[in-house]
C-alpha beads as a LAMMPS data file, in Angstrom:
LAMMPS data file: protein, C-alpha beads

291 atoms
290 bonds

1 atom types
1 bond types

-500.0 500.0 xlo xhi
-500.0 500.0 ylo yhi
-500.0 500.0 zlo zhi

Masses

1 110.0

Atoms # bond

1 1 1 0.000 0.000 0.000
2 1 1 1.256 3.468 -0.815
3 1 1 2.369 5.486 2.198
4 1 1 2.865 9.255 2.408
5 1 1 6.146 10.550 3.812
6 1 1 7.051 14.210 4.052
7 1 1 10.052 16.292 4.997
8 1 1 8.932 18.267 8.059
9 1 1 10.685 21.637 8.315
10 1 1 9.239 24.269 10.628
11 1 1 8.639 27.648 9.057
12 1 1 10.600 29.362 11.804
13 1 1 13.664 27.183 11.212
14 1 1 13.318 27.546 7.461
15 1 1 13.205 31.348 7.609
16 1 1 16.091 31.523 10.094
17 1 1 18.323 29.310 7.970
18 1 1 17.542 31.324 4.855
19 1 1 17.898 34.725 6.470
20 1 1 21.212 33.593 7.936
21 1 1 22.625 32.519 4.591
22 1 1 23.566 35.905 3.137
23 1 1 25.355 37.257 6.249
24 1 1 27.333 34.025 6.583
25 1 1 28.460 34.346 2.990
26 1 1 29.632 37.901 3.636
27 1 1 31.560 36.852 6.751
28 1 1 33.363 34.133 4.805
29 1 1 34.407 36.637 2.133
30 1 1 32.474 34.853 -0.588
31 1 1 33.445 36.504 -3.874
32 1 1 34.911 39.516 -2.063
33 1 1 37.928 41.583 -3.038
34 1 1 39.705 44.245 -0.952
35 1 1 37.644 47.413 -0.957
36 1 1 34.870 45.935 -3.078
37 1 1 33.191 42.840 -1.598
38 1 1 29.649 41.747 -2.278
39 1 1 28.190 43.737 0.596
40 1 1 25.326 45.876 -0.638
41 1 1 25.331 44.302 -4.091
42 1 1 21.598 43.619 -3.907
43 1 1 20.823 47.192 -4.960
44 1 1 19.726 48.125 -8.474
45 1 1 22.394 48.143 -11.163
46 1 1 25.926 46.794 -10.641
47 1 1 27.168 48.555 -7.482
48 1 1 30.814 48.887 -6.485
49 1 1 32.072 48.668 -10.068
50 1 1 31.008 45.039 -10.430
51 1 1 29.836 43.543 -13.700
52 1 1 26.463 41.997 -14.512
53 1 1 26.202 38.346 -15.538
54 1 1 23.384 36.080 -16.721
55 1 1 23.771 32.337 -16.212
56 1 1 21.715 29.385 -17.451
57 1 1 22.784 26.006 -16.146
58 1 1 22.078 23.220 -13.678
59 1 1 22.498 22.765 -9.939
60 1 1 25.602 20.808 -8.974
61 1 1 25.410 21.206 -5.197
62 1 1 23.369 23.089 -2.593
63 1 1 24.634 24.430 0.728
64 1 1 23.432 26.771 3.439
65 1 1 25.451 29.598 1.877
66 1 1 24.136 29.170 -1.650
67 1 1 24.728 26.724 -4.455
68 1 1 27.195 25.580 -7.087
69 1 1 25.960 25.832 -10.667
70 1 1 27.365 24.270 -13.826
71 1 1 26.754 26.574 -16.776
72 1 1 26.174 25.543 -20.396
73 1 1 29.934 25.543 -21.101
74 1 1 30.632 23.226 -18.163
75 1 1 32.106 25.914 -15.911
76 1 1 31.350 25.617 -12.198
77 1 1 30.058 28.827 -10.603
78 1 1 29.632 29.489 -6.886
79 1 1 26.445 31.462 -6.312
80 1 1 25.567 33.421 -3.170
81 1 1 21.895 34.087 -2.451
82 1 1 20.585 37.661 -2.579
83 1 1 19.597 39.257 0.706
84 1 1 16.119 39.854 -0.720
85 1 1 14.778 36.299 -0.584
86 1 1 11.702 37.252 -2.591
87 1 1 14.081 37.199 -5.588
88 1 1 14.785 33.502 -5.025
89 1 1 12.235 31.069 -6.411
90 1 1 12.044 27.301 -6.567
91 1 1 9.477 25.905 -9.015
92 1 1 8.177 22.383 -9.454
93 1 1 5.009 20.448 -10.167
94 1 1 3.326 18.950 -7.101
95 1 1 1.450 15.707 -6.612
96 1 1 -1.935 16.648 -5.053
97 1 1 -1.830 13.413 -3.051
98 1 1 0.804 15.123 -0.926
99 1 1 -1.536 17.889 0.227
100 1 1 -2.482 18.032 3.883
101 1 1 -4.458 20.468 6.069
102 1 1 -2.530 23.536 7.167
103 1 1 -0.437 23.898 4.034
104 1 1 -0.390 27.411 2.618
105 1 1 -1.919 27.714 -0.849
106 1 1 -2.973 30.451 -3.246
107 1 1 -4.929 30.600 -6.495
108 1 1 -6.910 32.902 -8.745
109 1 1 -10.700 32.719 -8.481
110 1 1 -13.695 34.534 -9.940
111 1 1 -16.049 35.354 -7.053
112 1 1 -19.640 36.468 -7.450
113 1 1 -22.111 38.085 -5.015
114 1 1 -21.412 37.026 -1.446
115 1 1 -18.018 35.667 -2.443
116 1 1 -19.449 32.583 -4.141
117 1 1 -16.939 31.020 -6.602
118 1 1 -18.220 31.233 -10.183
119 1 1 -15.875 28.823 -11.969
120 1 1 -13.489 25.941 -11.222
121 1 1 -9.919 26.680 -10.179
122 1 1 -7.307 25.699 -12.763
123 1 1 -4.069 26.023 -10.765
124 1 1 -3.100 25.940 -7.091
125 1 1 0.257 27.113 -5.765
126 1 1 1.715 25.577 -2.603
127 1 1 4.148 27.985 -0.929
128 1 1 6.155 28.837 2.177
129 1 1 5.559 32.370 3.459
130 1 1 8.584 34.506 4.290
131 1 1 8.782 37.632 6.398
132 1 1 11.285 40.340 5.575
133 1 1 11.412 44.097 6.189
134 1 1 10.387 46.333 3.292
135 1 1 9.018 43.559 1.110
136 1 1 7.412 44.793 -2.113
137 1 1 3.674 45.207 -1.573
138 1 1 2.755 42.707 -4.272
139 1 1 5.070 40.081 -2.756
140 1 1 3.756 40.658 0.776
141 1 1 0.169 40.446 -0.461
142 1 1 0.856 37.123 -2.169
143 1 1 1.772 35.651 1.239
144 1 1 -0.894 37.306 3.380
145 1 1 -4.012 35.191 4.060
146 1 1 -7.150 36.779 2.655
147 1 1 -9.023 37.621 -0.543
148 1 1 -7.007 40.087 -2.611
149 1 1 -8.976 41.772 -5.369
150 1 1 -7.431 42.376 -8.770
151 1 1 -9.244 45.725 -8.829
152 1 1 -7.951 46.552 -5.319
153 1 1 -11.437 46.621 -3.788
154 1 1 -11.512 45.236 -0.208
155 1 1 -13.226 41.912 0.333
156 1 1 -15.698 42.807 3.093
157 1 1 -18.925 40.836 3.233
158 1 1 -20.251 43.070 6.032
159 1 1 -20.523 46.088 3.734
160 1 1 -21.259 44.216 0.544
161 1 1 -18.914 41.955 -1.334
162 1 1 -17.569 43.302 -4.639
163 1 1 -17.682 40.550 -7.296
164 1 1 -14.609 40.112 -9.470
165 1 1 -11.284 38.360 -9.849
166 1 1 -9.470 37.597 -6.594
167 1 1 -6.238 36.012 -5.470
168 1 1 -7.166 33.647 -2.666
169 1 1 -4.367 33.112 -0.112
170 1 1 -4.841 30.882 2.893
171 1 1 -4.393 27.616 4.758
172 1 1 -5.761 24.408 3.296
173 1 1 -8.640 23.155 5.448
174 1 1 -9.561 19.984 3.553
175 1 1 -11.127 18.631 0.418
176 1 1 -10.553 16.271 -2.482
177 1 1 -7.996 17.769 -4.904
178 1 1 -9.682 16.004 -7.815
179 1 1 -12.953 17.858 -7.242
180 1 1 -12.883 20.525 -4.516
181 1 1 -10.800 22.308 -1.877
182 1 1 -11.682 24.178 1.300
183 1 1 -9.376 27.040 2.288
184 1 1 -9.342 29.445 5.217
185 1 1 -8.311 32.731 3.618
186 1 1 -7.805 34.951 6.651
187 1 1 -11.341 35.667 7.931
188 1 1 -12.953 34.106 4.872
189 1 1 -13.615 30.377 4.648
190 1 1 -14.041 29.461 1.003
191 1 1 -14.774 26.262 -0.892
192 1 1 -13.922 26.022 -4.576
193 1 1 -14.416 23.446 -7.285
194 1 1 -11.343 22.159 -9.084
195 1 1 -11.099 21.898 -12.865
196 1 1 -10.693 18.299 -14.133
197 1 1 -7.197 19.130 -15.388
198 1 1 -6.243 21.377 -12.453
199 1 1 -2.512 21.753 -11.906
200 1 1 -0.748 21.844 -8.544
201 1 1 2.635 23.566 -8.331
202 1 1 5.208 24.524 -5.711
203 1 1 6.509 28.077 -5.491
204 1 1 8.943 28.667 -2.610
205 1 1 11.683 31.172 -1.813
206 1 1 13.873 28.400 -0.458
207 1 1 16.505 25.936 -1.673
208 1 1 15.185 23.210 0.654
209 1 1 13.818 21.120 -2.228
210 1 1 16.526 21.879 -4.808
211 1 1 18.623 18.949 -6.011
212 1 1 21.570 18.410 -8.368
213 1 1 20.383 18.475 -11.962
214 1 1 17.638 21.060 -11.433
215 1 1 17.661 23.867 -13.985
216 1 1 18.966 27.287 -12.948
217 1 1 18.508 30.759 -14.411
218 1 1 20.099 33.686 -12.622
219 1 1 21.134 37.299 -13.017
220 1 1 23.867 38.517 -10.730
221 1 1 27.065 40.432 -10.128
222 1 1 30.726 39.425 -10.183
223 1 1 34.120 41.045 -9.694
224 1 1 36.212 41.164 -12.869
225 1 1 37.692 38.941 -14.105
226 1 1 36.382 36.072 -11.947
227 1 1 33.034 34.910 -13.305
228 1 1 33.039 31.798 -11.112
229 1 1 31.883 33.675 -7.987
230 1 1 28.544 35.395 -8.408
231 1 1 26.152 37.209 -6.090
232 1 1 22.674 36.468 -7.407
233 1 1 20.269 39.362 -7.838
234 1 1 17.509 37.107 -9.188
235 1 1 17.592 33.315 -8.998
236 1 1 15.092 30.763 -10.316
237 1 1 15.462 27.001 -9.904
238 1 1 13.115 24.719 -11.824
239 1 1 12.744 21.004 -11.088
240 1 1 11.440 18.648 -13.749
241 1 1 10.429 16.037 -11.162
242 1 1 7.043 15.919 -9.400
243 1 1 7.298 16.575 -5.660
244 1 1 5.105 15.004 -3.011
245 1 1 4.444 11.641 -4.682
246 1 1 3.791 8.813 -2.182
247 1 1 6.401 6.060 -2.004
248 1 1 5.980 2.292 -1.887
249 1 1 7.624 0.476 1.022
250 1 1 7.799 -3.193 2.072
251 1 1 5.424 -3.934 4.921
252 1 1 8.066 -5.589 7.146
253 1 1 10.525 -2.700 7.509
254 1 1 7.655 -0.247 7.896
255 1 1 6.208 -2.209 10.802
256 1 1 9.653 -2.257 12.407
257 1 1 9.914 1.505 12.169
258 1 1 6.440 1.880 13.657
259 1 1 7.402 -0.267 16.647
260 1 1 10.582 1.734 17.157
261 1 1 8.575 4.960 16.961
262 1 1 6.168 3.741 19.636
263 1 1 9.099 2.824 21.845
264 1 1 10.627 6.218 21.360
265 1 1 7.331 7.856 22.301
266 1 1 7.480 6.109 25.646
267 1 1 10.926 7.599 26.163
268 1 1 9.793 11.091 25.241
269 1 1 11.699 11.505 21.973
270 1 1 9.308 10.126 19.330
271 1 1 8.880 13.488 17.645
272 1 1 12.563 13.896 16.881
273 1 1 12.866 10.331 15.578
274 1 1 9.773 10.703 13.392
275 1 1 11.154 13.848 11.766
276 1 1 14.444 12.132 11.034
277 1 1 12.720 9.113 9.512
278 1 1 10.511 11.295 7.329
279 1 1 13.484 13.254 6.044
280 1 1 15.351 10.062 5.163
281 1 1 12.451 8.206 3.586
282 1 1 10.735 10.592 1.197
283 1 1 10.463 13.858 -0.607
284 1 1 7.796 16.362 0.329
285 1 1 6.517 19.902 0.268
286 1 1 7.957 20.964 3.642
287 1 1 6.050 22.061 6.706
288 1 1 2.748 23.839 6.750
289 1 1 2.910 27.524 7.512
290 1 1 2.338 28.525 11.087
291 1 1 -1.125 29.883 11.617

Bonds

1 1 1 2
2 1 2 3
3 1 3 4
4 1 4 5
5 1 5 6
6 1 6 7
7 1 7 8
8 1 8 9
9 1 9 10
10 1 10 11
11 1 11 12
12 1 12 13
13 1 13 14
14 1 14 15
15 1 15 16
16 1 16 17
17 1 17 18
18 1 18 19
19 1 19 20
20 1 20 21
21 1 21 22
22 1 22 23
23 1 23 24
24 1 24 25
25 1 25 26
26 1 26 27
27 1 27 28
28 1 28 29
29 1 29 30
30 1 30 31
31 1 31 32
32 1 32 33
33 1 33 34
34 1 34 35
35 1 35 36
36 1 36 37
37 1 37 38
38 1 38 39
39 1 39 40
40 1 40 41
41 1 41 42
42 1 42 43
43 1 43 44
44 1 44 45
45 1 45 46
46 1 46 47
47 1 47 48
48 1 48 49
49 1 49 50
50 1 50 51
51 1 51 52
52 1 52 53
53 1 53 54
54 1 54 55
55 1 55 56
56 1 56 57
57 1 57 58
58 1 58 59
59 1 59 60
60 1 60 61
61 1 61 62
62 1 62 63
63 1 63 64
64 1 64 65
65 1 65 66
66 1 66 67
67 1 67 68
68 1 68 69
69 1 69 70
70 1 70 71
71 1 71 72
72 1 72 73
73 1 73 74
74 1 74 75
75 1 75 76
76 1 76 77
77 1 77 78
78 1 78 79
79 1 79 80
80 1 80 81
81 1 81 82
82 1 82 83
83 1 83 84
84 1 84 85
85 1 85 86
86 1 86 87
87 1 87 88
88 1 88 89
89 1 89 90
90 1 90 91
91 1 91 92
92 1 92 93
93 1 93 94
94 1 94 95
95 1 95 96
96 1 96 97
97 1 97 98
98 1 98 99
99 1 99 100
100 1 100 101
101 1 101 102
102 1 102 103
103 1 103 104
104 1 104 105
105 1 105 106
106 1 106 107
107 1 107 108
108 1 108 109
109 1 109 110
110 1 110 111
111 1 111 112
112 1 112 113
113 1 113 114
114 1 114 115
115 1 115 116
116 1 116 117
117 1 117 118
118 1 118 119
119 1 119 120
120 1 120 121
121 1 121 122
122 1 122 123
123 1 123 124
124 1 124 125
125 1 125 126
126 1 126 127
127 1 127 128
128 1 128 129
129 1 129 130
130 1 130 131
131 1 131 132
132 1 132 133
133 1 133 134
134 1 134 135
135 1 135 136
136 1 136 137
137 1 137 138
138 1 138 139
139 1 139 140
140 1 140 141
141 1 141 142
142 1 142 143
143 1 143 144
144 1 144 145
145 1 145 146
146 1 146 147
147 1 147 148
148 1 148 149
149 1 149 150
150 1 150 151
151 1 151 152
152 1 152 153
153 1 153 154
154 1 154 155
155 1 155 156
156 1 156 157
157 1 157 158
158 1 158 159
159 1 159 160
160 1 160 161
161 1 161 162
162 1 162 163
163 1 163 164
164 1 164 165
165 1 165 166
166 1 166 167
167 1 167 168
168 1 168 169
169 1 169 170
170 1 170 171
171 1 171 172
172 1 172 173
173 1 173 174
174 1 174 175
175 1 175 176
176 1 176 177
177 1 177 178
178 1 178 179
179 1 179 180
180 1 180 181
181 1 181 182
182 1 182 183
183 1 183 184
184 1 184 185
185 1 185 186
186 1 186 187
187 1 187 188
188 1 188 189
189 1 189 190
190 1 190 191
191 1 191 192
192 1 192 193
193 1 193 194
194 1 194 195
195 1 195 196
196 1 196 197
197 1 197 198
198 1 198 199
199 1 199 200
200 1 200 201
201 1 201 202
202 1 202 203
203 1 203 204
204 1 204 205
205 1 205 206
206 1 206 207
207 1 207 208
208 1 208 209
209 1 209 210
210 1 210 211
211 1 211 212
212 1 212 213
213 1 213 214
214 1 214 215
215 1 215 216
216 1 216 217
217 1 217 218
218 1 218 219
219 1 219 220
220 1 220 221
221 1 221 222
222 1 222 223
223 1 223 224
224 1 224 225
225 1 225 226
226 1 226 227
227 1 227 228
228 1 228 229
229 1 229 230
230 1 230 231
231 1 231 232
232 1 232 233
233 1 233 234
234 1 234 235
235 1 235 236
236 1 236 237
237 1 237 238
238 1 238 239
239 1 239 240
240 1 240 241
241 1 241 242
242 1 242 243
243 1 243 244
244 1 244 245
245 1 245 246
246 1 246 247
247 1 247 248
248 1 248 249
249 1 249 250
250 1 250 251
251 1 251 252
252 1 252 253
253 1 253 254
254 1 254 255
255 1 255 256
256 1 256 257
257 1 257 258
258 1 258 259
259 1 259 260
260 1 260 261
261 1 261 262
262 1 262 263
263 1 263 264
264 1 264 265
265 1 265 266
266 1 266 267
267 1 267 268
268 1 268 269
269 1 269 270
270 1 270 271
271 1 271 272
272 1 272 273
273 1 273 274
274 1 274 275
275 1 275 276
276 1 276 277
277 1 277 278
278 1 278 279
279 1 279 280
280 1 280 281
281 1 281 282
282 1 282 283
283 1 283 284
284 1 284 285
285 1 285 286
286 1 286 287
287 1 287 288
288 1 288 289
289 1 289 290
290 1 290 291
């Protein structure tokens, strides 16, 4: 029987590890030269006399500080993440069988009087919210639970709901991905029908799910003449694999792990062991956003 296994990463730990990546890179002198390191290179243009570079390639390795990319000529390039994590994006298709309550999702929906959905939803994005100072308004809105109108009218049923196109952002409450989903979008519970060919995708600002071989496109800065050390200004990683697909496991070993987990629970450390087993056994979306 197919079993679901997920990598459980708390949002707090995820954000801390990501926010800590850029400063660590600066402390280690990543790509820096006397009098002109990468500090402050996230600003518009090519600050500090650095040159602009575009790279298309594949991921070779991922670390807490960034990643190593192999470009189309076979050259290995060390890439440091930008301080503005909204400029980092990981993209992949998702298996809807991996959905679970509490995951953060967003989608476009046409809502009629009273906020009633008028048509099936064709695509759902699964995402990890991030919190950073001075985030662009559009980026912050895309991570804030609620109903966000395309015509900027507030979604307020108490004073009369304004029909139109909305971006629905919220926590998954339940449903059957093949036919319907229930989402808590801030103060607004909403249930939508799914199109028969609805697509589920992952859009995160994290490298947690990136693997060697994933496609990379980036724009960044480098110090002449070394093009092998780049500070990314915009980084997109695209995976061709589907994430969240259940895995098949033999019944015997699985029962053994279950017994060990129950024993660990009696000793007060089952949670830690369960997280380790999940990380070793399968590939998943990551943790649900804190609510």
